[in-house]
C-alpha positions as MATLAB code, in Angstrom:
seq = 'MPRETLNRDQIVEAAIELLDAEGVEGLSMRRLGKRLGSAATAVYWHVGSKENLVVLAADRVWGEIELLDPVESGWRVAARALVQDTYAMVKRHPWLVPAISTHFVYGPGMARFQDHSYAIYEVAGFKGRDLDWAVNAAFTFVAGTALLDATQAAAARAGDSAVDVVAEANEIAAGYPRLRARLEERLGADPVELLSEKFAFGVEVILDGLTDRLRGEGARPPVTRERPTRPSDDGGTADGDGDGEDTPAGEGAEPQETAASREAAGSPKKSAPGKAVRGLFR';
ca = [
      55.826   82.754  122.943;
      55.116   83.289  126.661;
      57.862   84.640  128.881;
      58.162   81.321  130.697;
      59.008   79.431  127.498;
      61.674   81.894  126.373;
      65.276   81.619  127.471;
      68.271   83.886  127.057;
      70.008   81.654  124.492;
      66.977   81.734  122.186;
      66.772   85.497  122.470;
      70.477   86.014  121.761;
      70.402   83.726  118.705;
      67.332   85.516  117.346;
      69.026   88.857  118.011;
      72.082   87.777  116.018;
      69.854   86.866  113.070;
      68.133   90.246  113.257;
      71.443   92.082  113.623;
      72.851   90.249  110.586;
      69.846   91.345  108.545;
      69.236   94.862  109.856;
      72.280   95.995  111.835;
      72.287   97.564  115.298;
      69.890  100.298  114.164;
      67.346   97.689  113.069;
      67.365   95.823  116.373;
      64.474   96.598  118.712;
      62.779   94.614  121.448;
      59.465   94.957  119.667;
      60.815   93.518  116.398;
      62.691   90.810  118.252;
      59.611   89.883  120.245;
      57.607   89.644  117.036;
      60.248   87.343  115.540;
      60.031   85.141  118.653;
      56.240   85.301  118.829;
      56.394   86.992  122.201;
      55.836   90.403  123.747;
      58.684   92.899  123.980;
      58.269   92.927  127.758;
      59.178   89.220  127.887;
      62.390   89.935  125.982;
      63.256   92.789  128.361;
      62.653   90.490  131.324;
      65.383   88.085  130.107;
      68.073   90.488  128.817;
      67.387   93.793  130.537;
      68.022   96.242  127.696;
      68.904   96.545  124.035;
      72.459   97.576  124.944;
      72.949   94.484  127.076;
      71.498   92.306  124.318;
      73.978   93.709  121.773;
      76.823   92.910  124.163;
      75.556   89.342  124.654;
      75.177   88.845  120.894;
      78.618   90.299  120.158;
      80.306   88.034  122.675;
      78.397   85.012  121.379;
      79.697   85.340  117.804;
      83.339   85.236  118.979;
      82.613   81.641  119.969;
      82.095   80.723  116.297;
      85.829   80.862  115.585;
      87.574   77.483  115.392;
      90.778   77.178  117.393;
      93.665   75.343  115.759;
      96.237   73.794  118.117;
      99.488   75.736  117.490;
     101.632   72.891  118.868;
     100.262   70.388  116.352;
      99.958   72.719  113.353;
     102.824   75.126  113.963;
     102.334   78.691  115.192;
     102.249   80.355  111.764;
      99.580   77.988  110.462;
      97.498   78.523  113.597;
      98.006   82.295  113.499;
      97.032   82.501  109.830;
      93.943   80.367  110.442;
      92.882   82.503  113.409;
      93.224   85.745  111.459;
      91.353   84.337  108.472;
      88.577   82.804  110.593;
      88.193   86.021  112.595;
      87.895   88.041  109.415;
      85.349   85.581  107.990;
      83.331   85.794  111.213;
      83.290   89.579  111.085;
      82.186   89.448  107.440;
      79.276   87.197  108.449;
      78.304   89.696  111.134;
      79.032   93.162  109.694;
      77.334   94.841  112.673;
      80.029   93.548  115.044;
      82.715   96.171  114.387;
      80.337   99.122  114.847;
      78.952   97.406  117.959;
      82.303   96.920  119.679;
      83.232  100.520  118.917;
      80.284  101.766  120.974;
      79.765   98.965  123.536;
      82.184   97.353  125.983;
      82.044   93.740  124.839;
      83.689   91.174  127.087;
      82.541   87.714  128.053;
      83.451   84.032  127.661;
      83.539   84.227  123.864;
      86.040   87.081  123.731;
      88.098   85.618  126.607;
      88.328   82.273  124.768;
      89.510   84.050  121.616;
      92.101   86.115  123.492;
      93.465   83.163  125.434;
      93.955   81.186  122.214;
      95.678   84.188  120.598;
      98.163   84.241  123.452;
      98.683   80.473  123.155;
      99.670   80.832  119.494;
     102.284   83.535  119.966;
     103.557   81.966  123.174;
     104.286   78.777  121.217;
     106.076   80.956  118.643;
     108.453   82.139  121.363;
     107.158   85.577  122.319;
     107.245   86.544  125.985;
     106.226   89.471  128.157;
     105.350   92.699  126.399;
     106.420   91.307  123.017;
     103.770   88.616  123.480;
     101.152   91.324  124.075;
     102.203   93.305  121.015;
     102.331   90.244  118.732;
      98.746   89.393  119.672;
      97.723   93.030  119.252;
      99.339   93.394  115.815;
      97.298   90.551  114.340;
      94.051   91.619  115.999;
      94.437   95.267  114.966;
      94.990   94.263  111.342;
      91.748   92.271  111.254;
      89.772   94.988  113.056;
      91.146   97.722  110.803;
      90.423   95.761  107.628;
      86.903   94.981  108.820;
      86.287   98.635  109.664;
      87.390   99.690  106.178;
      85.145   97.028  104.643;
      82.201   98.275  106.717;
      82.828  101.846  105.570;
      82.964  100.806  101.917;
      79.810   98.697  102.298;
      77.974  101.650  103.844;
      79.068  103.828  100.929;
      77.819  101.227   98.455;
      74.415  101.158  100.174;
      74.188  104.929   99.839;
      73.490  104.527   96.094;
      73.897  107.413   93.654;
      75.249  109.829   96.251;
      78.093  107.414   96.994;
      78.886  107.112   93.280;
      79.190  110.892   93.087;
      81.500  110.985   96.107;
      83.735  108.242   94.684;
      83.870  109.989   91.296;
      84.889  113.229   92.982;
      87.549  111.422   95.047;
      88.974  109.781   91.915;
      89.080  113.141   90.188;
      91.072  114.614   93.057;
      93.444  111.620   93.174;
      94.044  111.862   89.425;
      95.880  115.126   90.033;
      98.675  113.238   91.814;
     100.919  111.039   89.627;
     101.375  108.051   91.932;
      97.708  107.882   92.887;
      96.699  108.234   89.238;
      99.032  105.374   88.247;
      97.547  103.074   90.894;
      93.977  103.962   89.884;
      94.731  103.274   86.221;
      96.367   99.925   86.945;
      93.435   98.733   89.056;
      90.844   99.962   86.583;
      88.500   97.104   85.668;
      89.943   94.717   88.267;
      87.604   92.430   90.194;
      87.043   94.156   93.570;
      86.473   90.831   95.346;
      89.778   89.493   94.035;
      91.564   92.700   95.027;
      90.132   92.500   98.539;
      91.260   88.892   98.930;
      94.724   89.664   97.616;
      95.053   92.709   99.876;
      94.081   90.746  102.979;
      96.373   87.795  102.197;
      99.298   90.171  101.579;
      98.742   91.910  104.919;
      98.556   88.634  106.843;
     101.819   87.338  105.390;
     103.613   90.654  105.974;
     102.621   90.562  109.645;
     103.669   86.937  110.072;
     106.962   87.557  108.249;
     107.649   90.558  110.460;
     106.912   88.593  113.620;
     109.148   85.746  112.411;
     111.997   88.206  111.810;
     111.416   89.642  115.267;
     111.835   86.195  116.803;
     115.090   85.714  114.877;
     116.358   89.046  116.130;
     116.336   90.595  112.662;
     113.498   92.949  113.532;
     114.837   94.013  116.932;
     115.647   97.671  117.524;
     117.988   99.146  120.163;
     116.181  100.546  123.196;
     115.448  104.253  123.215;
     116.624  106.087  126.328;
     116.123  109.620  127.535;
     119.356  111.569  128.018;
     119.904  115.059  129.302;
     121.374  117.398  126.667;
     124.998  118.425  127.200;
     126.540  121.867  127.089;
     130.192  122.894  126.815;
     131.935  123.154  130.187;
     134.471  125.770  131.182;
     137.342  123.367  130.540;
     136.243  122.627  126.978;
     134.529  119.337  127.819;
     130.832  118.746  128.183;
     128.529  118.833  131.164;
     124.934  118.031  131.807;
     122.705  120.931  130.853;
     119.197  121.953  131.604;
     116.324  121.126  129.325;
     113.639  118.593  128.804;
     115.806  116.123  126.933;
     115.202  114.212  123.711;
     114.663  110.555  122.916;
     117.982  109.340  121.516;
     119.671  105.947  121.373;
     122.480  105.501  123.861;
     125.811  105.659  122.026;
     129.426  104.980  122.932;
     130.524  106.761  126.069;
     126.962  107.408  127.219;
     126.173  106.985  130.877;
     124.225  103.774  131.585;
     120.534  104.489  131.754;
     118.446  103.022  134.545;
     115.632  100.926  133.137;
     112.984   98.639  134.605;
     115.087   95.676  133.494;
     118.279   97.002  135.154;
     116.429   97.781  138.370;
     114.962   94.283  138.431;
     118.354   92.714  137.742;
     119.853   94.723  140.616;
     117.109   93.602  142.945;
     115.453   97.020  143.109;
     111.658   97.235  143.156;
     110.040   97.882  139.788;
     108.568  101.356  139.411;
     104.969  101.554  138.356;
     102.356  104.164  137.581;
      99.750  103.888  140.359;
      96.158  104.346  139.418;
      96.670  103.630  135.727;
      93.677  101.557  134.613;
      94.078   98.594  132.297;
      92.083   99.428  129.178;
      92.030   95.925  127.715;
      94.306   93.267  126.320;
      94.081   94.477  122.716;
      94.696   98.185  123.301;
];
């Protein structure tokens, strides 16, 4: 296919197909050009480099996720659907997790996904930093599960050597009573069923925890930094030297200045200049 008849969308879609079949290692401009019936130079002309093509493909697949309106469905239903659909998308494209661990992937597809994630937990009632952490908790669970799946799939593809490694690991685990009991109970179980059960359990635990947080049941008192005290000459206590420890403020403790108290008093909020934002899900 001549360069003039190619377009970026065609190239990205073909790259996704090749990535699904061969992974990042199997993607090359020469192989992609052959798939498209064009020269590798034509592919380079449209996308610039293999690294840029992987980024384009990775961002494109985030657009496959359906977005359920949290106002109409309820936030838990929408959150559960988003987690499940994200996990299903990653399973369809097993190269994605390794790709985003080595490439900075950000574009319209990822931005759309993030914005919808915030919409869900905003409808739930989360605000400020808690809104960030609610979004992050769900995303991290999916990413971590997908990474574990990818590791296990790679081990399975390794063949006999992987079987030997697993056998050795089971032998080591058998020396510990709790691990041995879990191995024995799961012996002969359907691995697909176990995987599904494990994922569903994790999703519900996260949603239950977030629900409790909204009700105030999961809230924890703030941790403040206090200077250690030492006995004074009159038998009381006085501030001492030292680096301090993180302890909850108790009865009789001096009020600790926080960002919230400064803001309430009309004082400017302190910030750490020069601290780069690493991303919404980090």
